[in-house]
C-alpha positions, -999 to 999 in steps of 0.1 A, spaced: 0 3 -1 26 23 11 57 35 22 47 28 64 34 -9 49 62 -21 32 89 -3 52 104 14 21 111 46 28 130 76 7 115 72 -28 124 93 -52 117 108 -84 135 124 -114 112 147 -130 128 176 -130 135 177 -89 152 148 -68 153 141 -36 142 123 -3 97 125 -9 99 105 26 70 82 10 64 55 -10 26 47 -29 23 13 -33 -13 -3 -38 -23 -33 -22 -50 -48 -17 -73 -46 22 -77 -75 43 -97 -88 68 -77 -101 97 -78 -136 115 -102 -129 140 -96 -166 156 -62 -159 162 -72 -148 193 -82 -178 219 -119 -162 228 -125 -160 193 -110 -198 182 -150 -209 177 -164 -183 161 -178 -187 124 -180 -168 98 -218 -162 103 -213 -146 135 -187 -123 128 -208 -112 97 -242 -107 123 -249 -71 133 -265 -84 163 -232 -107 172 -211 -81 167 -233 -62 193 -233 -87 220 -200 -95 219 -183 -58 223 -161 -57 252 -171 -32 279 -149 -42 306 -114 -56 316 -130 -90 325 -145 -95 286 -111 -80 272 -95 -109 296 -122 -139 275 -106 -123 243 -74 -124 246 -69 -153 272 -29 -153 285 -18 -136 253 -21 -99 278 -5 -102 316 -10 -90 346 3 -58 341 -12 -46 308 -45 -47 328 -34 -30 358 -21 0 333 -58 -4 323 -73 -5 358 -56 25 365 -63 45 335 -100 40 343 -97 47 375 -76 80 370 -84 92 336 -109 75 317 -135 105 302 -155 73 279 -168 41 291 -150 13 274 -174 -1 244 -149 -21 216 -170 -38 189 -148 -74 179 -145 -56 145 -128 -32 156 -106 -52 187 -96 -75 158 -81 -47 139 -56 -38 173 -18 -63 162 -37 -74 131 -10 -95 120 -1 -120 149 -15 -127 184 -4 -98 203 16 -98 233 16 -69 260 46 -48 236 31 -50 205 -5 -43 221 7 -10 240 22 0 209 -6 -3 183 -24 28 171 -58 18 173 -56 8 210 -45 38 220 -75 59 214 -99 29 219 -81 11 249 -63 40 265 -39 31 296 -23 57 324 13 50 312 -6 67 276 -15 100 296 10 128 299 26 125 331 23 160 337 -2 178 319 -28 153 314 -51 175 310 -44 213 295 -60 245 318 -81 251 297 -95 218 285 -139 216 291 -159 187 287 -180 205 262 -148 218 245 -171 236 219 -198 251 239 -221 231 213 -251 228 245 -245 263 249 -257 268 209 -288 247 214 -316 261 198 -337 230 211 -323 202 230 -298 183 211 -301 210 182 -266 230 181 -264 256 155 -228 272 154 -231 287 113 -251 305 96 -266 277 75 -261 247 94 -268 225 123 -263 195 141 -286 176 152 -274 150 180 -307 119 182 -292 96 206 -263 98 231 -250 62 223 -226 49 197 -216 14 195 -182 17 200 -164 49 224 -137 66 216 -111 76 243 -106 110 223 -149 114 216 -155 158 216 -186 150 229 -173 136 265 -197 152 283 -227 140 265 -219 105 248 -220 69 268 -219 59 302 -205 76 338 -168 73 344 -150 75 380 -136 112 364 -171 121 342 -212 125 355 -225 123 324 -250 155 310 -282 136 300 -306 144 276 -340 156 292 -364 149 261 -379 119 255 -367 115 221 -397 120 204 -403 156 218 -366 161 214 -370 149 174 -399 169 168 -390 199 179 -358 198 162 -382 195 130 -402 224 139 -377 248 145 -358 238 116 -394 241 96 -399 277 109 -360 283 98 -356 283 62 -323 299 66 -305 261 78 -305 242 44 -276 215 59 -283 192 88 -262 165 98 -278 138 121 -255 128 144 -253 112 183 -233 95 195 -240 74 164 -267 75 140 -267 35 137 -278 28 179 -310 47 164 -333 23 157 -335 19 118 -371 26 115 -370 53 140 -342 70 121 -365 66 91 -394 81 103 -374 115 110 -348 113 80 -383 113 60 -397 139 78 -362 157 79 -368 154 38 -402 172 38 -388 203 52 -381 222 16 -352 246 29 -334 216 40 -308 208 7 -277 184 25 -283 161 52 -254 140 66 -251 110 86 -224 107 111 -217 69 120 -186 56 132 -200 24 121 -189 26 88 -156 11 103 -161 1 136 -196 -16 129 -199 -26 95 -222 -49 95 -247 -24 110 -251 -10 72 -247 -43 54 -282 -58 75 -305 -64 45 -337 -37 61 -309 -10 65 -297 -16 31 -330 -12 20 -346 15 37 -318 36 34 -328 32 -3 -361 45 3 -343 75 22 -318 83 -10 -343 75 -35 -368 103 -18 -337 127 -15 -327 126 -48 -365 133 -60 -363 164 -42 -330 173 -56 -314 169 -21 -278 159 -11 -276 129 10 -239 114 23 -227 96 49 -198 105 75 -172 83 92 -143 77 116 -115 63 104 -79 69 122 -58 45 106 -55 25 76 -56 -7 98 -88 -2 108 -97 -3 68 -110 -37 58 -128 -58 35 -157 -52 56 -157 -16 56 -155 -11 18 -182 -37 16 -203 -13 38 -195 17 19 -201 -3 -15 -236 -9 2 -242 30 12 -232 40 -25 -254 17 -41 -286 22 -25 -280 60 -37 -261 75 -13 -236 106 -25 -209 103 -7 -196 83 20 -168 109 34 -141 103 62 -137 128 92 -103 113 114 -90 130 142 -55 138 146 -35 119 172 -2 119 185 6 78 179 -19 69 158 -19 93 131 1 117 134 30 116 101 27 122 67 28 88 58 6 71 84 -20 102 72 -16 90 34 -14 54 39 -53 62 59 -59 83 28 -52 58 3 -65 26 19 -99 49 23 -101 65 -14 -85 36 -34 -97 3 -19 -130 15 1 -143 41 -17 -146 61 7 -135 103 4 -108 113 26 -130 148 37 -109 163 67 -91 156 100 -101 172 129 -75 187 153 -80 166 186 -104 190 211 -94 203 243 -113 178 265 -100 166 296 -74 142 296 -63 144 257 -25 162 259 -13 129 252 -30 124 222 -27 165 210 -10 182 185 6 217 182 -12 238 153 23 240 135 24 206 136 -8 204 119 2 228 92 37 203 82 10 180 79 -8 196 58 19 207 37 33 170 39 -3 155 18 -3 177 -3 -1 170 -41 -4 131 -32 -37 126 -39 -61 140 -59 -76 176 -51 -104 163 -39 -95 138 -24 -70 159 -2 -81 157 34 -83 194 48 -68 192 83 -89 217 104 -92 229 141 -120 234 152 -124 264 177 -145 270 208 -171 294 196 -162 301 159 -158 265 145 -139 247 118 -113 269 106 -86 253 77 -48 252 105 -35 278 81 -67 302 85 -49 309 116 -47 349 124 -22 351 153 0 326 170 20 329 200 40 301 199 59 300 225 29 295 247 4 279 220 -20 303 220 -37 315 186 -65 336 175 -89 323 148 -113 351 135 -147 346 121 -165 366 97 -202 358 101 -227 356 128 -255 335 137 -291 350 134 -311 326 165 -347 335 173 -341 363 197 -335 343 228 -311 324 211 -281 344 197 -257 335 192 -228 357 189 -193 363 195 -167 391 198 -136 383 182 -105 413 185 -74 417 166 -45 411 184 -30 389 202 -4 402 235 31 383 236 45 377 267 28 361 302 0 374 317 -11 394 287 -10 368 261 -39 348 281 -59 375 298 -90 388 279 -92 355 256 -121 339 273 -131 310 252 -143 326 219 -115 323 191 -88 307 206 -71 272 206 -40 261 232 -11 242 218 -7 210 239 16 222 265 43 193 261 48 211 222 60 241 239 96 254 239 115 250 273 106 292 280 71 284 272 65 251 294 85 267 322 56 301 319 21 279 317 44 257 348 50 289 373 15 298 364 -8 263 368 -6 238 387 3 207 363 -2 169 361 
């Protein structure tokens, strides 16, 4: 597939220039790892593996279930590390579908060393030794780091942009990722986080969402998410989408689901495929663009079953299947790792590389995050390798401002890791729910003045571990670490 996969580096071409490109493109087919290499799944049949119901029923929810799958491949040392993380740091409950767990150390039975080093394990099953020992959380980390709930126009319907809205239908997913931007709401509580709960009944919340959209024709684009739409029973989801398609002003609908990658068996179920075809047919008849957005962070998670699920979505009439990954240190924060993933998606799975988000400033996420400067370098590194339409944008999701391409940063103090981002629009919601943030120009460059007056709007902070010594010292002197 690629240099990182094949171990080959330093490929050069002699077409007017030469030099070390640091990457080599080699196409190779996708592979479904053999789940029978893991002791607990040696007797699992292909029919069981391909069953969405079996996958959900056998998802790993606690260390005991992980031990049952792994047998004696992992030692107590790993489980002690995992338990320490659950007790001290974890913001998300453990929930790993067999499909995803099977992509961890895909080539052989794992041991402690290979399991700990695996990039997919790093975000699905974080352990205490992963976390930054000095700054596990940034001082300005927040549970709802993007302040989505502050911008609810009705419960669960976030309006951060003039023409777009996000509808959160459910607060659960088929898999939980440690870096989840909605860790304040999604999943069951952990020792660190008592989750916020939606107050309205599901039917009442959907009714309120649809009523707002009918009364607000300036919203033309709706992302239907959660949680994950794969956790909404299909008849209920189809009913909501059918009513959403009746809103004349809605011209784009995007379904957000990690399950294309984490539980592709769900989207391959005959009743789901048939229902999606009905929805897609209505969308096409009304000239509404219907797309699916999924979430893959590493090439190893892109398997033949993932490609089959994407193909089924496209065959049902969905316009595009697009990937929105998250940039994470130790997972995909090199040019080779990003290109490996993009080529696996684009060439083999019919999934369009779309966005890579910088990891949001949630608690206990510092070990995953990279700086704005590093993200800019990565954007530069992947330019020119993929078709323009399939070259993903690396974006920073700035609190109260929204997605911004990393090269759009306005003012940037690299010593303190403080960046300011502008917004050129205001959001006119109903009078009682108007959302506006004033973004002033000018960033001071020294000490407390660089932080004072920033508030939440228009500001993003680099991880402290990425700063030069003077910047790390300033944060240590002004804020408590650890």
